[in-house]
N, C-alpha and C positions, 0 to 999 in steps of 0.2 A: 193664496198666501195668507197665513195667519198674521195679524198685526195687533198691537196694543196701543191705545192712545193714552198718553201720560202728559203731565205738566208739572213744572216747577214754578210756583207762584205765577201761573198764567202763561209762561213761556212753553208752548205746547208743541210736541212732536209726535210723529207716528214712529213706533218702535217695532222692529222686526227681529225676531229671534233667529239668527243665522247659525246658532249652535245646533239647533234641533231640526232645522229645515234648510233647504237650498237657498243661498243668497240670490237676490234679484240679479238678472243679467245686466241691466243698465240702471243702477241706482239713481243716476242724475235725472233720467227721464221719469222714473218712478217718483222721485221727490217732487217734481213739478206737478205731477198728476194728483198725488195724494194730498198735497198742501192746499190745493184750490178749495177755498171755503164755500164755493157755490156748487162745483161739479165734482169735488173730491171728498176726502174725509175732513179736511180743514186743519191746517197746522202751520207752524213756522218752519217746518222742514221734516226731514226723514233721518232717523238714527238707526244704524244697523248694530246689533249686538252679536259679535263674532267670537270664534275661538281665539285664544292667544297662547303662544308658547312662553310668554314672559309674565303673564298675569292671570287673574281669574276670568277675565273677559277682555275683549277689545272693542272699542267704540269707534264707529265711523259716522260722521255727521255731515249731512247735506242740507244746504239752505233751500228755501222755497223756490229759488230760481234755478236750482239744480247744481250750483257750485258747491264744491266740497270745502269745508272749513276745518281748521286744525282742532278746535276745541269749542265746547259749550258747557259752561258751569252748571246751569240748570239741567241740561241734558245729562250730564255726568251723574248728578244726584239720582235722576230717574233710572239711569242704567244700573246704578248700584242697587236701587230698590228692586228692579226687575230681576237682577241676578240673584238677589237674596230670596225674594218672595216666590219666585218661580223655580227655585231649587237648583239653579246652576251652580251656586256656591253659597251654602247657608252658614255664613260666618258673620260675626259682628264687625269684623275689619276685612276690607277687600282691597285688592289692587286691580286697577283698571288701566289698560293700555290705551293711550290716546295719541293724537297727532303731535303732542308735545312731550311724549314719554309716558312712563307708568306713574300714575298718581294713586295715592292711598286715601281711602275713605273709611270713616267710622260711622256705623249705623246706630240710631236710637230705635229699638225694636219694641213694639207693643202688640201683645196677642199674636205673636208670630209674624208680624208685618213691620217693615221699616217705615217709620213716619217722618223722621228727620235724619239728615245726613250732614256730617261735617267732612269737608274735603280739604286735603292739603293740595292747593293749586300750584305749588312750586314757587320758585323765585321769579319775581317780575323781571322782565327784560326791558332795560331803559336806555340801551345804546341806540342812537338814531338809525344806524345802518341795519340793525337787527330787528327793528320794530316792524317794518321799515318805514322811514319817512325822510324827506329831504329838509324838514324844518331844522333850524339850527339848535345845537345844544346836545349834550350827552349827560343827563337826559334833556329832551326838549321841554322846558318848563315855561309856561306863559308865553310861548312863541307866537308871534303874530300870524294869524290865519284869517284871510278874507274870503267869505262865502256869500255870493249873491249881494255884494256890496256891504255886508255886515262884518265888522272886524271883531275877532275874538282873540283872547289869550289862550292858546291850546297847550295842554300838557299831555304828552303822548307816552303810552305804556303798552307793552305787549304781555299778555298772559298766555302766550302760545298763539294768539291771534291779536291783531292790532286794534288799539283803542285811542281815540282822541277825547279828552275831557275838557269841557268848557264850563265856566261858572256863569250863571245867568240869574235874571230876576223873576218875579212872579208871573210875568206875561207868558213865560214858557210853560206854565202849569195851569193857566186859565184859558182854555181853548174853546170857548163857546162859539166863536166865529172863525177867524183866521188862526191856523195852527202853525207857529213858527218852526216847530220840530219837523212837521211834514214838508215845509218849504225849504228849510236849510239843511235838513238831514241828508238828502241825496246829493246836495252840493258839496258837503263835507266828505261824504263817503267816496265820491269820485274826484275829489280835488287832486290836482297834479302833484301835490306834495306827498301823496300816498300811493306808491306804485302798485300796491296789492289791494287798493281800496282800504276802507277803515270803518270801524264801528264808532258812531258819534254819540256822546253822552252829555246831556244838558243837566247841570247840577245846581241845586240851591242849598246853601249851608244854613242849618238852623243853630248848630252849636259845634264845638270841637268833636263831638261824638255822634252827631246825627245829621243826615242829609236826606233830601228828596231828589230823585233823579228820573229822567226819561231818556229813552234810547231810540236811536235810529240804527237798526242792525244791518250790517253789510249783507246784501243778498236777500233780506227778508222785509226790510222797511221798519215801521214802528212796531215794536213788540212790547208785551206787558212786563217783561223782565229780561235781564241779561246778566247771568252769573259772573262770567269773566269780566264783563263791563263793570259790575259792582266792585270786583276785586281791583280793577284798574282805577276806579274812583277812590278807593281806599288808599292806594299807593300815591295817586296824584294829590290827594289831600295832604299827605305827609310832605311830599316834594314841594308843594306850594306854601306849606305852613298854615293851611286853612283848617285842617282837621287832624285828629290824633290817630294813633296806630290801631285803636279799636274803634269800630264804627258801626252804627246801625243805619242801614240804607233803606229808605222807603221807596219802593218801585210801584208802578200802577197795579201790579198783580199781587203784591204783598211785600214782606220785609225779609231782608237778609242780614245776618250778623257777619262782620268781616274783622279780620285782624292781620296786620302785617307784622309778623313776629320779629323782634330784634334778636331772638336767640338763634334762629336758623335762616332768617331772611325770607322765609316762605310766607305766602298769603293763605290764610285759612278762611273758608266760607262755610257757614252753617245755615240750612234752610230746609223746608219741607219738600217732599216728593209725593205726587198723587197719581194713582192709576184711575183713569176715567172709564174706559170700556175696551172690549176686545171685539174683533170681527174678522171677516174674510174679505180679502181684496182679490178680484178676479185676475187671473193671469192667463196669457195666451197658451 
């Protein structure tokens, strides 16, 4: 099976072209195998690029634990780059079918290769039942959430997959010894308030237009970036009054530009997409 390793600001996945080759028989098992950073290729998960009757391609995304997720913003940018650069659809604007519907992307192309991608991530989902969460509020803004004895004000948003945003201090970004994200991330992910688990984001505000964030990703643990999470942070910042509708987010793997547009209520995400290498994975 031919594969391509790609990443969006460090959020890395193994990509399989299922347009030109047979899809894997058990992608959940394959995701676990290829994601292993010691005995596999090493990644945050597996993404299948499939044919679509509704768009230029369809994206299926599996976490490192084999669970299938609805969406991945960084992964979507890489899918768009792959579709363009590998000749599936060589257009500057693409439509990609995802677990939350068909999303449109605009490519910045240099020397025939896509280097940056702007994605219309769609409208945020802020009704508690649809996120889903049992925390109070529609939307849940600064709702009390206790994890491992630590109380947070959590603001919850879905971008097709669920996110909890909490605002924290410097200690969450200075991790020379004990790492609070590693300690509290799994507690939040599996909290009883989130029936489908959740992605947890720890955010420090620098100004109304700039934040730094770290992520504990549902099914994958600490990742260098989370595109849908950065979009959720942009929305949460507006809901809490902490940040503006246009936001620069610094993630461990790099920066993303976000905008929650007043014109159409959609969230737009802009960032790079990088191809690392290709290879062959043995199949039975």
